[in-house]
Every structure is written in structure tokens, then in C-alpha cells.
N, C-alpha and C positions, 0 to 999 in steps of 0.2 A: 546319818548316812543318806537317808531318803531326801532330806533337804539339800544336801550337797549334790546328789544326783540330779535333782530338779534344776538347781542353779547351773550345773554344768550343761544340762540339756538346753536350758534357756539361752545360755551363752552361745552354744553351738547353733541353735536355731537363729539367733540374731545375726551370727556371722554368715550363715548360709543365706539368710534373707537379704543381707547387705550385698552379698556376692551376686545374687539374682538381680537385684536392682541395678548393680553396675553392669551386668550383662545386658539387661534391657536397654539401659542408656547407651551403651556402646553400639548395640544393634541399631537403635534408632539413628544415631549419628552416621553409622555406616550406610544405612538405607538412604539417608538424605544425600550423602556423597555420591552414591551410585546413581540416584535419580538425576543429580546435576551432571554427572559424567555422561549419562545416556543422552541428555539434551545437547551435549557438546560434541558427540561423536561424529556428527556430520562434517564439522569444520576441522577436526583433528586429523593429523597424519598418523602413519603407522608408528613412527618413533615416539610421538607425543602420547599415543595410547599406551605404549610400553612403559614410558616413564610414569604415567598415572597409575598403571597397574603395580609398579614397584612401590609407589608411595602408599597405595592401599595395603599391599602385602607387608609393609614395614610396621603396621599397627600391631597391637598386642595379640596374643594367641586367641583370645575370645573373638576378635573380629575375623581372624582367619577361619575359625570354625563356622561363623555365621555367613561368610562370604558365599559359599556354594549355594546356600538357600536363596540368597538375594539374587545371585546370578541366574538361577533357574526362574525366578519370578520376573526379572528384567534381563533377558538375554541380549548380548552384544550383537549388533547387526552383522559384524564380520563373521560370526560363527553360524549364521543362517545361510540358506541357499540364496542364489542371486535374485530369484523372484521375490522371496520373502524380505530380502534386504531392501529392495526398492519400496515394498509396501510399508516397512517399518520407518524408513526415512521420510517417505511421503506423509505418513501419519504424524511424524514429529515436526516436519517443516510446514506442511500445508494443513490448515484448519479451515476447510471450505464449509460454509454453512449451506445446507441443502434445504430447499423449501419443503415443508411438511406436506405429505400427500393429502389430497382432499378425500372426504368421506364418500363412499359409493352412494349412488342414487337408485331408486326403484320406483317405476311408474306403473307397474301392473303387467308387464310382459312376462308370461310364465317361463319363457325360454331363458330369461336372465335372472330368475329368482334364486336358484341355487348358487350361482356365482356371487350375487349380491349378498346372500346370507354368509357365505364363507368369507368374503372380503370384510364385511362388517364385524364379524366376530373376531377376525384377526386384527382389525384396526382398534377395536375397543380393548381387547385383552382383559386383564384383571385390574386395570387402573381406575375403573369407574364402579361406583355402586350401582345396584339394580335400578334405583330411582333415577340416577343420572343417565344410565345407559338407555332407559326407555325414552328420556327426553331427547337424547341424540338420535335414537331410532325414529322418532316422530319427525325430526328435521330431515331425515334421509328419505322419507316416504313422500310421494307426490300423487295427486289425483285420487283415484279410487282406493288404493291401499291406505292412504292417509285417512280417508273417511271410514274405512273398515275398522280401524283400531281406535277411533275417536272415543268410544265409550270406556276403554280400558285405561286406567290412570297410572297404577303403580305395579301391576303384576307383569313382570318382564317375561316369565315363562308363558303366561297366557297369551301375550301378544304373538310370540313365535308359534305357539300352538295354533292360533287362529290363522295366521298367515300361511302356515304349512298346510292347513286344511283347504285353503282357498287357492293358493298358487303353487304349493310344493308337491302335489300329487303327481307322481311320474306318469300316470296315464294321461293327465291333462297335457303334459309337455309332449308326450309322444303323439297325441292327437293333433296338437298345434303344428308339429314338425311335418307330419304326414299331410296335413292340409296345405302347408306351404309348398310342398312338392307337387301336390295335385293341382294347385292354382297356377303353377309355373307353365307358361305357354310353350308349345313345341317349338324347338329351334328351327329356323329356316337357313337357307344357304347364305354364306357371307355374314353371319351374325356372330362374329368372334367376341364382341363385348358381352353379349348375352350368354355365350358359352362360358366365359369366365365367371359370370354371375351364377350360373348353374353349378359350376365347380365349387365356388365359395359357399353356396347354400348347402350343398351335399356335405362338404367337409365340416362346416359349422354345426350342422344338424347331427351328424354322427358323433362329433366330439361332445355335444351336449348330452346325448343319450348315454355315452360312456361315463360321463361325470355322475349321472344319476343311477348308474348300474343297470341300464336296460338297453344294451347295444343290440340285443336280438330283435327289438322292435323294428329295426332298420336293416339289420344284416340277415335278410331272408330272401327267398326267391321272388316273392310277390313285390317287394320294394325294389329289387334288382330289375325286374321287368318294367316297373313303373319308371325308373330312371332311364332305362333304355328307350322307352317310348318318347321321352322328351328330346332325344337326339334326332337330328335329321337323317335322311337316308344314307348320305355319304359317311357320316360319322359312325353310324351303326355298322356299315360295311368294314370300316377300318377297325372298329372294336372287335368284331367277330373274326376278322383276319388275324388280329393280334392274339386272340384266344387259340386259333388253330396253330399259329406259330409256336406258342408256348406249350400247346398240348396239355392244357389244364382246364378244370371246370371253372366256370365263372363264379366269382365271389365279389362281395362288396369291396373288400380290400384291394383286389386286383383292379376293379373298376375305378376306384379312387386314385390308385397309382397311375393308371392309364390316362384318366382325365387330367391329372396334375401335369403329366408329361406333355399332353396336347396343349394345355393352357400355356405352359412355358414356351412351347414351340410357336404358338400363334402370337404370343406377346412379343417375342423376338422378331417374328416375321413381319409384324405390322408396326414395328418401331419406325419413327420418322426418318431415321438414317437409311432405312432399306425401302422406303416407299418412293413412288414416283413424285418428283418435285412439282409436276403439273397438277397433281391432285392433293397437294399439301394444304391447300386452303388459305394461303397467304394472300393478303390484299394487294392488288396490283393497281398502282396509281397511273392514270392516263395523263400525258403531257400534251396539251393542245398547242395550236399555232399562234396563240396570243390574240385571236379574234374573239373578244368577249361579246361583241354584239350578236354574233350568230348563236352564241350559247344562251342568250336570254330567251325565255319562253314567249310565244306569241299569244296575246290575249285578245279575243274578239270582244267587241262592244255588244251590249244587249240588243241594239237595233239590228246589227248585222246578223 
């Protein structure tokens, strides 16, 4: 009886295994058909899609059970929203090759170090070994940073530790930013271009300090007074009048917002279409009367 039970179980096992193989084969065939149909959905009309769906549904029950799984993996574009339909169709039809982005470069400016490190780690990812990553890092360093890590051969963590100690200290970055603001000369009247430069410098400096987690080094009353001193007399009057109208205490965020509004206003006001045509700086060509003799310069001889 035991031998007969084993034989029966073996027969049942072989039957079930054969059925599983048939299911897998049917599923693969169905998956291939669905992939082919997905590539042809752009050119098919609604009636043709219905006919193809009927043909697929006419397959054996095993295929009908496997169809929902395949449809979830490869959804029909017509069941998606309009925006996603256009994305799916564009991905199927257009296969545009995009140029690979270049690796970031670092030449020793402490203001750019944290952005460089973040971009480099994101670009490298996990596709390189530490030995290959340090070779790529050497190619991205120029000038003094490249000389700084010249003695480190294969220790990737040691390179970043050394670069962090030299260029990554937030205090060094804050000192460099404050020095930039101190060196900026006070604005004079009718210096709209330098006013825009000051606005860009303030916004860029504050964004850098927020990236390293030290916005308080610039968002304080001392730095606010320093920036106000860089404005000319008329700009300071407009700024304090703006504070009185808003009835609020002066903050760096309010100052940046006001500077941005002023920069946009001056940019639009000084556009070529709104400027005087006589001051546009275009070259004016003079048309003479055709007497070329009078136009020749008179040269005296050495004796005269």
C-alpha cells in the first residue's frame, strides 16, 4: 500500500508539474502578445482595439486569469489620464537620445564646495567602486584642491574627509560670504546694473548659507544693517517707507522680497523698448556730399 501511495503521489506530482509548465508557457505567450499590442496601440482605432481584446479573451481560462496581472504591468494608454496618455505614447514612439551630463568641477571656491559634493555623489551613485570613484574625483578637481589630495591614492573616505576639513567648514563659507558683502561698494544714483548685482549676491549668499544649515549667520540685525548701508540714500528711503506701510519689523526675508521687486521694476523700466531712442547707442552713419578730396587729411611736410 505504501508503494502504491507513493506511485499515486508521484503521478499526481508529475501531473501538477506539467500543468504548471503549461501555465508558464501560456503566460509567456500572452505577455509577448500584450507587448506587441502595446506597441501598436498608437496606430489602432477603437474598433481594432476591441477586436484585439476579443481575440485575447478567446484564449483558454489560464490566459484569462493571467491577463489582469499583465494589464496591471502594461496598462493600456486609453485607461490612463490625458496627460499620462501623451507621456506613454511619446515614450513608445519617440526614443530621443539625451547627452549624458558632464561631471561637476571644483577649483577651490568654498562657496561652491557643498554643491559640488552633492552633485558628484549623485552622479557617481553606486555604479563605481571606491578605487574608480577616487579616479573620477581626481579628474573633477582643479588647481589647489587637486594638489591637496595628490598624496592619497585609494582611500575614498580619506579624500572627502580632507576636503571637508579644508573647504567644507561652514564657518569658512560664512566668512567668505560676509567678506563679499563687505567688499561690495556702496551704490550710487542711476546704478541699476550694480543694484541687480547686489540683489543676486544677497540671494545667492543666503541660499548657500541655508544649504549648509547656517542661515542665522546672515539673518540677523547686523547683516541687515550692513546690506542697508550698501544702498544709496533714495533706495534707503523707499525701503523704510515700505516698512512703514507694511507696519512690520525689518527682516532679511522682507528685504530680499523688496529687493527682488525693485530689481524686476528697474529691469522692465530700463528695457530698450522703454528707453529713449536717442540714447540707445546705435551707430549713426554720416552720408557726405561725395567730395572725397575734402575728406582727405592734410599732411604738412617736415620743412614747413
